[in-house]
Structures are given as C-alpha cells and as structure tokens.
N, C-alpha and C positions, 0 to 999 in steps of 0.2 A: 612785388605781382598779384595786380589785382583777379580776380575768380568768377566767373557768374556763369550758374551751374543752370543748361536748359537742358527744361525732359525731350526726351529723344523725340517724339510725338512734335513739338513745335520746333523740332534743329532742320526743318527742313528749312535752303539756301546761308547756313553755317560753314563753315570751311573749318576741316577738323587743322585743331592747334598741332596731334601726332599720329603716327601711324595706329594705324588701329589692332593690335594681333588678335590673332584667329589659331584656335588652338585645337586640332581633332586627329586622338590618338589611334579609335578608329579608322579614318582612312591616309594615316601617319602623315598628317601635314601638322607646320605651326610653322605662320608667317604675316605679313602682315593685307588685312583682308579690304581693307581703307588704305591707301598713304598720304600720310602730312598734306593739306591744305587740299584734300577732294571735298569737293559741293555737296553737302547729302541732298541725294532726292532721296521726291516719294515716297520710290522701292528701298531704301536702304534701309527707309526706317526696321521696319518689320527683323531686316537681318540682322540690324544693329541689337534689339531686341531679344533673336535667338541665344546674340554671343553676348547677355548679358550685361548691355549698355543701356540701359531706364537713363540716362541723363549722358550729353554730350556739356563739354569745359571751352566756355570762349574765354581765350588769358587773354590777358595786357601782363604783359611787361614790364618791367621800369626800364630805365638807361642801364643799371648794371646786372641785367641779368642776359643768361644767354641758353637757345638752344642748345638738346643733343648731339642735334643736327650742324651749325653751327661749330659746336667746339669740337666736334669729330670732322671734318673740315678740315676745321684750323691746324687742330695738335698731327694729325694721321702725317704731315713731313717732318717731323721731328721726330718722329717717332719709325718712320720706315732709314734703315741704311743702306747701305753695299746692295743690290741684289736681291733686295724689297722692291713687290710694287703693291696696292694698294684700292679698294671699290672705292672708284670715281664716287658715286654720292652712296651716303650708306642708310643703310638699312631695319624699320627701329632705333636710330639713334646707332645705331653700331658699323664700325668700318672694319674689316677682314685685313688680314696683313697677310703676301705670302713669298714664297721662293721666286726668283725668277729665274734658274737655274741650278743643273744638279749640283748642291755643294754639301759645304756643314755650314748650320748657326751657330755661330757666334753671340749671343746675349753679355748687355751690360749687368748681370744684377744687382748692381747697387741702383744703378737708379730703375729699374724696375719695380724695386722692392719702392723704394720712394717715391714713384708712383704709386700704387697700389695701401702707400699707406696714406692717402689723402683719403679724405670722406667723398664724396660719390666721385669715382673716380674706380673704373676697375681697368682692367688691365692683364686677360690671363695669356700663357704663350704656353708652349711644347716647351720639351726641353731642352739646355744648355747642351752643345754639341752634338743634336740630333741631324742624323745625315738625309737633305733634303731630298725629295725629284721637286724638277718643275711644277711648281703652281700648286705646290704642297701649304695648304694654310696652316700660320707658323703664330699667331698671334688674333686678337678679336676685341678691338678698345671700344667704349662706353660710356657716357654718366650716366648714370642709377638712378637722376632724380631727372622732371622732360628738362625740366632749365637747374642751372647753376650760378652761383657768381664767376663774372667776367676776370674777378681778380682771382680768381683760382686756375682759372688756362693760364692768366702771366709766370703764376707762378713755378706750371708746366713745362711753362718755356722755356726762365731759368735754369730747369735741369737740365733737361733735356741738350744742354746747349751743345753735343755729339746725342747725336740716332741711340739709341738701344737694342736693333736687330740692324744682321751682317748677316750675308752666305757669304761664305771663303769657299768659292770654286779646287773641284779640284785639278791639282799642277800636278802629282807625280806625273812622269812622262814614260820611265820606265823602269822594268820592275823583273830581279834577276835573287833566282833562290839557290840556299844549297841544302840536301838534303843529308843529315851525317846518319852514322849509324851501321856496325861493322855484318850486322843480319840484313840490311839490302843492299849495303857494297858490295854483302860474294852471296845473292842471288839465296838469302834463306826467309828471305821476307821482300815479296811486295811493296813496294812503295808508296801509300799512299797518304802522303804533303802533297805532290803539288798538286795533283786534282783536288785534296781538299781544298788546297789555299785558290784554286785559278775559279771553285766557286762561288768563294765568297768576292771572290776583284769578279767574275760577271756582271753583276748588278753597278758594280762603280765603273764597266764597262774597258776594265782595265785586265792585260793578259804579263803573263811570263813569259820574259823574252827570251832566260838562258836559263837553262838551273844545271846544276852536277851532285852527282852523288860520289857524297865521300866517306871509307870510315872514320871512324872512333881514336883519328891520328892530329896531334898540333897541325903537326908539318902541312899533313892533305888536305886539312879544313884549312889554314894560312893559306895555301895554295890559292886555293877556291875563290877565296874572298878576294884574293888583293887580282886575280881576273875577271873580276866582278865587278868591285867596287865602281865603274863608271857607271853605273845604275842609280837613280834615284830612291830606290826602296827597296834593299835585301832581306828576303827573308831566310833563316836558317830554323831550319826541322830537325825535329828529335832530340829523342835524348834533355836536355836542362833540367835534370832533377839535381835530386840530390844526393844518388850515386858517385860511388870514390870515383867509380872507373869513367865518370860522365866528362868529359873534359871541351868540350864545345865552348861553351862561358870561356875559360881559360886561356883556351887556343883566343877565342879573337879580341880580351886581352891581348897578350902577345901582339895580337898585328896590330896594337895601336886603338880598339873600339874604347873612344869614353863613353859607357854608361851613364843615361841616365837613372836609373833605376837599374836589379839585376832580380825582382819580386816586386808582385804589388799586390796587391788586397783581396781582390778581386778572385774565388771561384764559382767556378774551374775557371784553371789556366794563370796559377799564382804567381805561377815559374816564368810565365813571361815579363819578359824583356826591352829594355829598348836602349840603343849607345848612336854612335855619329862615327862616323869614321870619313876624313873630310869632306865632300859632298855626298854622302850615301847617309840615308837613315839604315840600320838595324833591328833589326826585330826580330830576338829570338824568341820560335813558337817552341812549347809543351806538345808534348807526346799526344797529355792532358788532353786541348784541342782536338783530338779527330775523332774524343767519343763524344760528344757533345754538341747542338744545332748551336747552343749562344756561349761564350764565352770572356773571357777578357782577349782573346784576339778582337770579337766583333765588336767589342766598345770601342776599341784602341782603331779599329783598320779605319774609321772614314775621319780619323785626324791626321794620320800616316797620308793618307792622300792626300792631304787637305794643305803638308806638310806643315802642319799647326803643330808647333811645338809645345810636347805635355815635357813640364815641370815636374820635377820628382819631390812638391813642396805640394803638388795638386792630389796624389796619391791616398792621402787620409782621406778625405771626400767622396775617393768611389768605397768607403768600410760604409757608410749607409748607404743597399740596395746594389753592396757589392756582390751577396752571394744568391748567387743561382735560386728559385721556386723550385727548379727540374721538373713542367706538369707533363703531365701526360698529353699535351695536347701545346709546342710552344709555337707561341704569338710574337713572340724577337722581331724585329724590334717594339715592339708596341705591347708596353709589359715596362713592371719597374725594374727589371733589373738593367746594373749601371747607373740607373738614373740618381 
C-alpha cells in the first residue's frame, strides 16, 4: 500500500480514507467526527487540527489489500446466525451485532477463539448463555488496522462454515410448581417460594400455571408430580438439603425422574438439581435460593426456559466464577457470577 502524507493545510479537496474519530470526555462523546469519503473543506482544517490531525494520508491500496469497512461488511453475514442482526454499515470500521428477540445467546466458542487468534482481527462479545432482551448488543467486529490482506478474509470465511452467534427463543409454555415442607403444609410458616419463583419468571414473561403444597412425604410428592407432569417445566421447591429427613430428591427418583445432576459447584444453591420426567424438565430449588438475589437458579433459569439441555459434563466449568461475590449492591447478571 502506498501512503502519501499531506499537510492538513493542503488537504482541502482530499477524500478521507477512513473515519476520523473524535473523543471528548468532558462532553461524553466518542465517535466519527468525519466519515470515510468526506471531502475536506476549508472550514474543516481548523477542526482537524483541534483533534490532533497535522497530516491527512492519501492511501493507495494494492490489489491484495482490503479496507476495514469492506472486511466488516463481507464477514458480518458469516458471523451472525439465528435471531441475530447487525449494522447495515460500519462506524469507525466496526459492525455491532444484536439479538433480534428475547432469548438465550449461544456461542460457538471454538470458532470465536480461532477468529480472535488471527492477527488484525477483533471480535469481542458478551458471555455464552446470557439472557438477551430484543436489541441487546451481543458482539462487535472490526479489523484493527485500516487495511489488511484479502487472504485474511478468506481464511476467516473458511473458519465460519457455520455462524458463531445464535439466539434461542424461550420455548417453555407451561410451568408448574410443587412446594414441599411440613412447616408450610401444616400452616406453621408462610410459603415464600411461589412468589420467589414468580418474581424471577416475570422478567421472561412467564407465570406459574399450577402449584401444589405437599408435606415431606414421598407418596404426597409423587402424587403431586404425577398430577402436574404435563407442564414443560416443573419447579420442586423446599428442602433439598443434606438433612436425613429431606425426602424430596429421593421421592422424585422413585417417581422415575432421571436426574442429570443432583448438585452443582455454584454457591449459593449448590443443591439445585435438574432432571427429566417424560416431556417435563424438573428443577429442584433448595431453600438457600430464597435468601440471595442471585443463585444457581438465576444462572440456569434462562437455559431451562429455552429448553437448552444442560449436560453434567458442563458443570465443572461453572466452578470458575461460580462463587457469588455477595456484593452490598447486586448487579446480576451484569457481573462475573456464573460466567
């Protein structure tokens, strides 16, 4: 590539080869002051000087070079998958990607890491399994230099035989709940679980369709489960501890619930358990979940609502970041917990 250095005073009439970025912290602004292709006018000279431009470069690329804007435009369709949309044109060489729906973000991490291992490329994103709202920004792509070689683009296209990002819609239609505990069943304590679960479901537009309160009795738990098992998702709340008199999980196993896991490495709520019974997903929520704003329930809930199968092999990866910071002011999910 040939570069011709032109003093800014002599650049009038020259077309800019790239966006000129302007940053003013006091004004709270960062963006393109002049766009690529802008023809420099006499009135622009002082502005360019004020943002530190003493020279403007006229760039003459060779046939093997590709501009940052063209690279981003060409690669964007390869990056975006189901329920993902992106900017129609780059700004400062960057294209952002967004969720088109409320749903669960799924990332092909292997492809993501391969792309970012290539020199000149930058593709940061939010975390895998993040619960996205419609129009949520999920990733941003750009090449770091103004130009790179076309062979880099072809290399990236070969890696992206399938897309990196997809958003899965929440597909659970019916949700039931079983509240266990003698103290609640016999009226010694008020049930807090139903409102607790409903509060978390509300942000996803879901409700509990049917709820039963039963004592700590195997027969009663199994009977309630059989009555409610037509639902897509069933929460079984209360107990689920190591106490010898806690029969919840034992009862569910006797009812032929096939547990994927009966505990997890996340704290709080490391006794949260997930299993399946016919067409229903069973989520056993321990009492510890009531006390904290964010627990293992919050981490797994978006995946449960999207019917995203959770494999036992995944659990070990939740140990990193699986300990809540117990902040004075909780900002979950915009925090490291569960990431």
